[in-house]
N, C-alpha and C positions, 0 to 999 in steps of 0.2 A: 504494500500500500504506500502510495506516495503522499506524504504530508507536505504542506507548504508553510504552515504556521503552527504556533502553539497557543493554547488558551492557558494563561497563568492565573492562579487563584490564591497564591501565597506569596512567597518571596519574589516570584517573577513579576508581581504587580509593581514592585519597587524598581524603577528603571535604573537606580544606582547600582543594582546587583548584576546587571547584564549590559551588553552593548548592542542589543537588537534594536535597530532603528525602525521608525514607522509604527511603533506600538500604538494601539488605540483601545479605547474602552470597549468592552463587550460583556456579554452575560452568557451563562450556561444554564439551560433549563434541565431539570431532572436530577440535579446533583446537590449535595450538601457537603460542606467541609467537615472533617473530623480529625481530632488529634489521635494519632496511632503511632506505634513503633514496629519495627521489624528487626530480625536478627542482623540486618545489614548496617544498622546504625545503633549507637549507644543511647541516643535520645529520641524522644517522640517528635514527630513533625506532622505537617498537614497532609492529608490525602482527601480525595473525594469519594463519597459513597452514594449509591443511587438513592434518590428521594424524589418521586414524581411530583410532589407538591412544592418543591423548593427551586428557586433560581438564585444563582450566585453571580456576583459581579467579579470582573477580572480584566485582564488585558489580552489582546490578541497581537502577536507580532510575527512577521515573516521570518523564516529561517532558511538561509541558503542551503541547497542540497548538501554541500560539503561541510556544513556546520552542525548537522544533526549528531554526529558522533560526540562532539564536545558537549552539546546540550544533554545528550543521553548520559554522558559521564557525570555531569552535575546532578542529574536526576536518577542516579544509578539504582536507587531502592524502589523505583517505580516501574510500571509497565506503561508504554506509550499506547494509548487507546484512540480509536477513531471518535471524534467529537462533532463530526459534520452535522448530525441531526439534532444536536443540542445547543451549539454555540450560535448566538445571534451576532450580527455585525462582523462576520468573518469575510464579507465581500465574496470574491470569487475563490478565496482560499479554501484549503482543505485542512481544518484544524485538528491537532492532536491535543489530548489532555493526559496528563500523567497521573496515575493512581496506583496505590499499593494493591496487589492481587488480594482478593477476598480471603484466600486461605492463608495469607501471611499477616493479616491484621492482628495486632495485639493492643490491649488497652494499656495506656501509660501507667507507670507505677513509680515508686521512689527511686528505683534503679534505672528507670527510663523516663526522666521528666522532660517537660517542654523547656527549652532554653528561652529565658526572657529576652536575650539578645536577638533570637530568631523572631519571636513574637513582635518585638519592637520594629524590626525591619519590615515585617508584613504590614503592621498597622501604619507605619510611616508611609508606605506605598499607597494604602487606601486613603489616608488623609490627603496625600498629594493629588491622587487621581479623582477621588470622589467626595472629598471634604468630610466633615464630621458626621453627616448623615450616612454617607457611604461606609465610613469606618464603623459606625454603629451597626449597619447591616452586616458587616463582616462578623462582628461578635454574635449577632442574632442568627446567622445562617451557618454557624460553626458549632459542632457538638464536642463534648469531651472536656468541658471546663472543670470537671472534677479532677483532672490530671494535676499532679504536682508541677509547679513552675519553679525552675531553678533560677534564682537571681544571680546571673553572671554578668551583670552590667559593668561591674568594676574591672573584670577581666573576661571579656566576651569569648565564648567558645565557638560561637557561630562564625564560620570563615568569612562571611560577607556582611558582618556587623557594620552598622552605620551610626554616626553620631546623631542623636535626636535633640531637638530643641527642648527647652524646659516645658513648653506647652504640649509637645508630642508625648513626652514622658508622663506628664500629668494626665493626659487623656488615657493612655494605656493603664496607668495605675488606678485611675478612677473606675474604669470598666472592670478591672480585675477585682477590685474591692466590691463593686456592685454585684458581681457574679460569685462572690464569696470564694474566690480561688485561694488555694493554699500555696503560699510562697515558701520555698525552702532555700536554705543557704548552702 
């Protein structure tokens, strides 16, 4: 199958984490984000799971044919799936969406937490692309907030960590508090 673009719904929404030009806002129907982990990574990260009643915001960006191996390496814990029937605003492109295989999904725990530095990058992307309302939709269309969240801001473990403004950090912290998330050191 020949894909021409990706639909990003996590860190790929933050343009500072990649060099794909021409990215534009889009949505994917029939998917919901979830925090999960696999044996491929020590920490939990976002994936999509089927949910016919949900639509998630994200970005679509073209990928040159010779750049797919690099993107696949970045997204090595995922399978690349056909998203042509669910992604809006892909134009004439044939979008792929990355998802963890259903038989490899594990619920995060204290040994496999969500990195706050990763969450910060994702939310920064949504704030930039969609504003506060769009970032609020990110939280609302993501499940798994009972996962422990490792506060690694002082020494980020996420390889594409970004500096956040005071307002961006406060936005993330406020939502985590509202959702009664458990922050671990």
